[in-house]
C-alpha positions as CSV (number, residue, x, y, z in Angstrom):
1,M,24.4,-29.5,24.7
2,A,20.6,-29.8,24.1
3,S,18.8,-26.6,23.1
4,T,15.2,-25.4,23.0
5,P,13.7,-25.8,19.6
6,A,13.4,-22.7,17.5
7,I,10.2,-20.9,18.0
8,G,8.6,-18.1,16.0
9,P,5.9,-17.6,13.3
10,G,7.8,-19.5,10.8
11,R,8.2,-22.8,12.6
12,T,4.5,-22.2,13.9
13,L,3.1,-21.9,10.4
14,Q,5.2,-24.8,9.0
15,A,4.0,-27.1,11.7
16,E,0.3,-26.2,11.4
17,T,0.5,-26.7,7.7
18,Y,2.1,-30.0,7.9
19,L,-0.1,-31.4,10.5
20,A,-3.3,-30.2,8.6
21,G,-1.8,-32.0,5.6
22,L,-1.8,-35.2,7.5
23,R,-5.5,-34.9,8.0
24,G,-6.1,-34.2,4.3
25,R,-6.4,-30.5,4.6
26,R,-4.6,-28.1,2.4
27,P,-4.3,-24.2,2.6
28,R,-7.1,-22.3,0.9
29,L,-4.3,-20.2,-0.9
30,P,-1.1,-21.3,-2.4
31,F,2.0,-20.3,-0.7
32,D,3.5,-19.1,-4.0
33,P,2.7,-15.4,-4.5
34,A,2.7,-16.0,-8.3
35,A,0.1,-18.7,-8.0
36,V,-2.0,-16.5,-5.7
37,E,-1.8,-13.8,-8.4
38,E,-3.0,-16.3,-11.2
39,Q,-5.9,-17.2,-9.0
40,A,-6.9,-13.6,-8.5
41,R,-6.6,-12.9,-12.3
42,R,-9.1,-15.6,-12.9
43,R,-11.5,-14.2,-10.3
44,M,-11.3,-10.5,-10.9
45,S,-12.7,-8.7,-13.9
46,A,-10.3,-8.0,-16.7
47,E,-10.6,-4.3,-15.9
48,G,-10.1,-4.8,-12.3
49,F,-7.0,-7.0,-12.6
50,A,-5.5,-4.7,-15.1
51,Y,-5.8,-1.8,-12.7
52,V,-4.1,-3.6,-9.9
53,A,-1.4,-5.5,-11.9
54,G,-0.5,-3.1,-14.5
55,G,2.3,-0.6,-14.7
56,A,3.4,2.3,-16.6
57,G,4.4,1.9,-20.3
58,V,5.9,-1.5,-21.1
59,E,6.1,-2.1,-17.4
60,S,9.9,-2.2,-17.2
61,T,9.8,-0.5,-13.8
62,I,7.8,-3.4,-12.4
63,R,10.6,-5.7,-13.5
64,A,13.3,-3.4,-12.3
65,N,12.0,-3.7,-8.8
66,R,12.2,-7.5,-8.9
67,D,15.6,-7.3,-10.8
68,A,17.0,-5.1,-8.0
69,L,16.1,-7.4,-5.3
70,E,17.6,-10.4,-7.2
71,R,20.9,-8.5,-7.8
72,W,21.6,-8.7,-3.9
73,R,22.2,-12.1,-2.4
74,I,22.0,-13.2,1.2
75,V,25.3,-14.5,2.7
76,P,24.3,-16.8,5.6
77,R,26.4,-17.1,8.7
78,M,26.6,-20.3,10.8
79,L,26.7,-21.3,14.5
80,R,25.2,-18.2,16.0
81,D,22.4,-19.7,18.1
82,V,19.3,-18.4,16.3
83,S,16.8,-20.4,18.4
84,A,15.0,-17.1,19.5
85,R,14.3,-14.4,17.0
86,D,13.0,-10.8,17.5
87,L,11.1,-9.4,14.4
88,T,10.0,-6.3,16.1
89,V,11.0,-2.9,15.0
90,E,10.0,0.6,16.3
91,L,8.5,3.4,14.1
92,F,7.4,6.7,15.5
93,G,7.2,5.4,19.0
94,R,5.2,2.3,18.2
95,R,6.7,-1.2,18.5
96,L,5.6,-3.1,15.4
97,S,5.3,-6.9,15.5
98,A,7.3,-7.2,12.2
99,P,9.1,-4.7,9.8
100,V,6.1,-4.8,7.5
101,L,3.3,-2.5,6.7
102,L,0.4,-2.7,4.1
103,A,0.9,-0.2,1.3
104,P,-1.9,2.2,0.5
105,I,-3.8,0.7,-2.7
106,G,-6.8,2.3,-4.1
107,V,-10.0,0.9,-5.5
108,L,-9.9,-2.3,-3.5
109,E,-13.5,-2.9,-4.4
110,V,-12.3,-4.2,-7.8
111,A,-10.8,-7.2,-5.8
112,H,-13.4,-8.0,-3.2
113,P,-16.8,-6.5,-2.0
114,A,-15.4,-5.8,1.5
115,A,-12.4,-4.1,0.1
116,D,-10.6,-1.9,2.6
117,L,-12.5,-3.0,5.5
118,A,-11.5,-6.6,5.1
119,V,-7.8,-5.5,4.9
120,A,-8.2,-3.3,7.9
121,R,-9.5,-6.3,9.9
122,A,-6.8,-8.6,8.6
123,A,-4.1,-6.0,9.5
124,A,-5.5,-5.3,12.9
125,A,-5.7,-9.1,13.6
126,D,-1.9,-9.4,13.1
127,G,-0.8,-6.2,14.4
128,I,0.4,-4.8,11.1
129,P,0.0,-1.3,10.1
130,F,-2.4,-0.6,7.4
131,V,-1.9,2.6,5.3
132,F,-5.5,3.9,4.3
133,S,-5.4,5.2,0.6
134,S,-6.9,8.4,-0.3
135,Q,-8.3,6.5,-3.3
136,A,-10.2,4.0,-0.9
137,S,-13.4,2.2,-1.3
138,V,-14.4,2.5,2.2
139,P,-14.1,5.7,4.4
140,M,-11.2,5.8,6.7
141,E,-13.6,6.1,9.7
142,E,-15.2,2.9,8.9
143,C,-11.9,1.0,8.7
144,A,-10.5,2.7,11.7
145,A,-13.6,1.6,13.8
146,A,-13.0,-2.0,12.7
147,M,-9.2,-1.9,13.8
148,G,-9.6,-0.9,17.6
149,D,-6.3,0.4,18.7
150,A,-4.2,-1.4,16.0
151,P,-1.8,0.9,14.1
152,R,-2.8,2.7,11.0
153,W,-1.5,5.4,8.8
154,F,-3.2,7.6,6.1
155,Q,-1.8,8.2,2.5
156,L,-2.5,11.6,1.1
157,Y,-2.8,12.7,-2.3
158,W,-2.6,16.5,-2.5
159,S,-5.6,17.8,-4.5
160,T,-5.9,21.1,-6.2
161,V,-8.2,22.4,-3.2
162,D,-6.1,23.0,-0.1
163,E,-9.3,23.0,2.1
164,L,-9.9,19.4,1.1
165,V,-6.4,18.3,1.8
166,E,-6.7,19.9,5.3
167,S,-10.1,18.1,5.8
168,F,-8.5,14.7,5.0
169,V,-5.7,15.3,7.4
170,R,-8.1,16.4,10.3
171,R,-10.2,13.3,9.7
172,A,-7.0,11.1,9.7
173,E,-5.9,12.6,13.0
174,A,-9.4,12.1,14.4
175,C,-9.6,8.3,13.6
176,G,-6.4,7.6,15.1
177,C,-4.0,7.4,12.3
178,E,-0.4,7.7,13.4
179,A,1.3,9.2,10.3
180,I,0.5,11.0,7.1
181,V,2.1,9.4,4.0
182,L,2.2,12.1,1.3
183,T,2.5,10.4,-2.1
184,L,4.7,12.7,-4.3
185,D,5.0,10.6,-7.5
186,T,1.3,10.7,-8.8
187,T,0.5,14.4,-9.6
188,M,-0.7,13.0,-12.9
189,L,-1.6,9.4,-13.8
190,G,1.1,7.4,-15.5
191,W,0.7,6.0,-19.1
192,R,-0.7,2.7,-18.2
193,L,-1.3,0.6,-21.2
194,R,-3.4,-2.1,-19.7
195,D,-6.0,0.5,-18.6
196,L,-5.8,2.5,-21.8
197,D,-6.3,-0.6,-23.9
198,L,-9.6,-1.3,-22.0
199,G,-10.6,2.3,-21.9
200,H,-11.2,1.9,-18.1
201,L,-10.5,4.2,-15.3
202,P,-12.4,3.1,-12.3
203,F,-12.8,6.7,-10.7
204,L,-15.0,7.5,-13.6
205,R,-17.4,4.9,-12.4
206,G,-17.5,6.2,-8.9
207,K,-15.1,3.7,-7.6
208,G,-12.2,4.4,-5.3
209,I,-13.5,7.8,-4.2
210,A,-15.1,7.0,-0.8
211,Q,-12.7,9.3,1.0
212,Y,-14.2,12.2,-1.1
213,T,-17.9,11.4,-1.0
214,S,-17.7,11.0,2.7
215,D,-16.0,14.3,3.3
216,P,-17.9,17.3,4.1
217,V,-15.7,19.7,2.3
218,F,-15.8,17.7,-0.9
219,L,-19.6,17.5,-0.7
220,E,-19.8,21.3,-0.4
221,L,-17.6,21.6,-3.5
222,V,-19.9,19.2,-5.3
223,R,-23.0,21.1,-4.5
224,A,-21.5,24.6,-5.1
225,A,-20.6,23.4,-8.6
226,G,-24.1,22.3,-9.2
227,A,-25.6,19.2,-10.9
228,A,-23.8,17.5,-13.7
229,P,-25.2,18.5,-17.1
230,P,-27.5,16.0,-18.9
231,A,-25.6,13.0,-20.4
232,D,-25.4,12.7,-24.1
233,R,-27.6,10.2,-25.9
234,P,-27.0,7.0,-23.8
235,T,-25.4,3.8,-25.0
236,L,-25.7,0.6,-23.3
237,A,-22.2,0.9,-21.9
238,A,-22.9,4.4,-20.7
239,L,-25.9,3.2,-18.8
240,R,-23.9,0.5,-17.2
241,A,-21.3,3.0,-16.0
242,L,-24.2,5.2,-14.7
243,V,-25.4,2.3,-12.6
244,D,-21.9,1.6,-11.3
245,V,-21.7,5.5,-10.2
246,A,-25.1,5.3,-8.5
247,R,-24.0,2.0,-6.7
248,A,-20.8,3.5,-5.4
249,Y,-22.2,6.7,-4.2
250,P,-23.6,6.9,-0.6
251,G,-27.4,6.4,-0.5
252,G,-29.8,4.1,-2.3
253,L,-29.4,2.9,-5.7
254,W,-32.7,4.1,-7.0
255,S,-32.4,7.7,-5.5
256,N,-28.9,7.9,-6.9
257,L,-30.0,7.0,-10.3
258,L,-32.7,9.7,-10.2
259,S,-30.2,12.3,-8.9
260,R,-27.4,14.1,-10.9
261,E,-25.3,14.4,-7.7
262,P,-23.4,11.2,-8.0
263,R,-22.3,12.2,-11.6
264,A,-21.4,15.6,-10.3
265,A,-19.3,14.1,-7.6
266,V,-17.3,12.0,-10.1
267,R,-16.9,15.2,-12.4
268,R,-15.6,17.3,-9.4
269,F,-13.3,14.5,-8.3
270,V,-11.6,14.5,-11.7
271,E,-11.3,18.2,-11.7
272,L,-9.4,18.4,-8.5
273,Y,-7.3,15.3,-8.6
274,S,-4.4,15.8,-8.4
275,R,-1.9,18.7,-8.2
276,P,0.9,18.9,-10.7
277,S,2.0,22.3,-9.4
278,L,3.2,20.9,-6.1
279,R,6.5,22.1,-4.9
280,W,8.9,21.6,-2.0
281,D,7.7,24.9,-0.4
282,D,4.2,23.6,0.0
283,L,5.3,21.2,2.6
284,S,5.6,23.8,5.2
285,W,1.8,24.4,4.8
286,L,1.2,20.8,5.6
287,R,3.7,20.7,8.4
288,E,1.8,23.6,10.0
289,R,-1.6,21.7,9.9
290,T,-0.7,18.4,11.6
291,R,1.0,17.0,14.7
292,L,1.4,13.6,13.1
293,P,4.8,12.5,11.4
294,I,4.8,13.2,7.7
295,V,6.4,10.6,5.6
296,L,7.1,11.4,1.9
297,K,6.5,8.4,-0.4
298,G,8.1,8.3,-3.9
299,I,11.7,9.4,-3.1
300,L,14.2,7.8,-5.4
301,H,17.1,10.5,-5.6
302,P,19.4,11.1,-2.6
303,D,19.2,15.0,-3.1
304,D,15.4,14.7,-2.6
305,A,15.9,12.6,0.6
306,R,18.3,15.5,1.9
307,E,15.7,18.1,0.9
308,A,13.0,16.1,2.7
309,V,15.0,16.0,6.0
310,G,15.9,19.6,5.6
311,R,12.3,20.6,5.3
312,G,11.4,18.9,8.6
313,M,9.9,15.6,7.2
314,D,9.7,12.7,9.5
315,G,10.3,9.7,7.2
316,I,10.8,8.6,3.6
317,V,9.5,5.7,1.6
318,V,11.6,4.7,-1.4
319,S,9.1,4.0,-3.9
320,N,8.3,4.2,-7.7
321,H,4.6,3.5,-7.1
322,G,5.0,-0.2,-7.8
323,G,6.2,0.7,-11.4
324,R,2.9,2.4,-12.1
325,Q,4.0,6.0,-12.8
326,V,7.4,6.2,-14.7
327,D,8.3,3.5,-17.2
328,G,12.1,2.9,-17.1
329,A,12.5,4.2,-13.5
330,L,15.1,2.9,-11.2
331,G,14.3,-0.3,-9.2
332,T,13.7,0.8,-5.4
333,L,16.4,-1.6,-3.9
334,D,18.9,0.0,-6.3
335,A,17.9,3.5,-5.0
336,L,17.7,2.6,-1.3
337,P,21.5,2.7,-0.3
338,A,22.0,6.2,-1.5
339,V,18.9,7.5,0.0
340,V,19.8,5.8,3.4
341,E,23.3,7.4,3.0
342,A,21.8,10.9,2.3
343,V,19.5,10.6,5.3
344,G,22.2,9.6,7.6
345,G,20.0,8.0,10.3
346,R,18.0,11.2,10.9
347,V,14.7,9.7,10.0
348,P,13.5,6.2,9.2
349,V,13.6,4.9,5.6
350,L,11.1,2.5,4.3
351,L,11.1,0.4,1.0
352,D,8.1,-0.2,-1.3
353,G,8.1,-2.1,-4.5
354,G,8.5,-5.8,-5.5
355,I,8.3,-7.3,-2.1
356,R,7.3,-10.9,-2.3
357,G,9.0,-13.0,0.3
358,G,10.9,-13.0,3.4
359,A,14.4,-12.8,1.6
360,D,13.2,-9.5,0.0
361,V,12.5,-8.1,3.5
362,L,15.9,-9.2,4.8
363,K,17.7,-7.5,1.9
364,A,15.9,-4.3,2.5
365,L,16.8,-4.2,6.1
366,A,20.4,-5.0,5.4
367,L,20.6,-2.1,3.1
368,G,19.1,0.4,5.6
369,A,15.4,0.2,5.5
370,T,13.5,0.1,8.7
371,A,10.6,-1.7,7.3
372,V,9.0,-2.6,4.0
373,L,5.5,-2.1,2.4
374,L,3.7,-5.1,1.1
375,G,1.3,-4.3,-1.9
376,R,-0.1,-6.3,-4.8
377,P,0.3,-9.7,-2.9
378,Y,-2.3,-8.7,-0.2
379,V,-4.6,-7.5,-3.0
380,Y,-4.4,-10.9,-4.7
381,G,-5.0,-12.6,-1.4
382,L,-8.1,-10.4,-0.9
383,A,-9.4,-11.3,-4.3
384,V,-9.1,-15.1,-3.7
385,A,-10.3,-15.2,-0.1
386,G,-11.3,-11.9,1.3
387,E,-10.0,-11.0,4.9
388,D,-8.7,-14.7,5.3
389,G,-6.6,-14.1,2.0
390,V,-5.1,-10.9,3.4
391,R,-4.3,-12.5,6.6
392,Q,-2.5,-15.5,4.7
393,A,-0.5,-13.1,2.6
394,I,0.6,-11.3,5.8
395,G,1.2,-14.5,7.7
396,N,3.2,-16.2,4.8
397,L,5.6,-13.1,4.4
398,V,6.3,-12.8,8.2
399,A,6.8,-16.5,8.7
400,D,9.1,-16.6,5.7
401,F,11.0,-13.7,7.0
402,D,11.2,-15.2,10.3
403,L,12.9,-18.3,9.0
404,T,15.1,-16.6,6.6
405,L,16.3,-14.3,9.3
406,G,17.3,-17.2,11.6
407,L,18.8,-19.3,8.6
408,A,20.8,-16.6,7.5
409,G,22.4,-16.3,11.1
410,H,20.6,-13.4,12.5
411,T,18.5,-13.0,15.7
412,A,16.7,-9.6,15.4
413,A,15.3,-7.6,12.6
414,S,16.6,-4.4,14.0
415,T,20.3,-5.6,13.9
416,V,20.5,-6.8,10.4
417,R,23.4,-5.0,8.7
418,A,25.0,-4.5,5.2
419,D,27.2,-7.5,5.6
420,A,24.1,-9.8,5.5
421,V,24.1,-9.4,1.8
422,T,26.4,-9.0,-1.3
423,R,25.7,-7.5,-4.7
424,V,26.2,-9.9,-7.6
């Protein structure tokens, strides 16, 4: 019996690409994520690429994320009529077009001048939620305005000043964010060898602090602390850093160069970021101050997952911060099954770390994740081709997942179960 040809983003992108090839046109970006990363490395500054690509210590946790994904293999099933596939999933009452979100990544200006704004537009065009970073290069309000009614969340770092935390949460609510993602694993910066070798931390140059310099509470803290003291005898490198700070700070370059406030803002940021004393009991304070779902990011241990649910949290992201915080930590897919079991279906569990292709998405769903977060690949796309590069990174992942889902014998993202994979 004849059947309708399979449809979906996978077949569509394949057809468009092959037909363009007949006309001598090739994609602006390679389809291989590793090739895009290499192009990004050549385009970005050494310091910018190190900040994005690097991990903690000898970067064994970055490798562990990929190794964990490779230990699970897909077991395709045959003759199941996969001519129509449903990629949608539901999260907090919102039906998403695919089980993919864009992870919060800070200091996107090191990849492209349009930074978070380009990512926001790309995510909105494809209906993929973008999780705004606390360490953004563009204020959340500007990104939200560019997204219309497309879904967005806000990632929160808990600073040492609770009034600032509350201000961030209020702003996130006001600009239409649909969840607060509290990152737990970065109460201090990890030991990142690439950044240390270069002596480079972008925040000291005023980069990645746009959420702070656009915040009224933060600006009050800066002005209350007074101007930064005069700088030591300047070196050429220090002068360049001063110019970087002046460019990044709101206002005109020349007026910022003449003012001590931009340097004072950087100093104040360093003083209040982040809070190593954070404890489970603090979550009740945050719960009282927002109506939004609170998702805890950085959970790897099942006991922490149980505690999160018991404390009234609404979701969990199994994450090791892309391998950037603890060298030698557990790969996230290795941690996922125990966390899912501990949660017992009471809240959604998402997976972050090492996602590169559609097979990775399928494996995560099979082991109990509702969705995954895509990280570095979209930043590399941004570095190479701006907004178009981010759209291609999203489109490639979704298309690959669509085809992998069908070829493995499944018709819906929401119904993939553990028997879809086997551990080897």
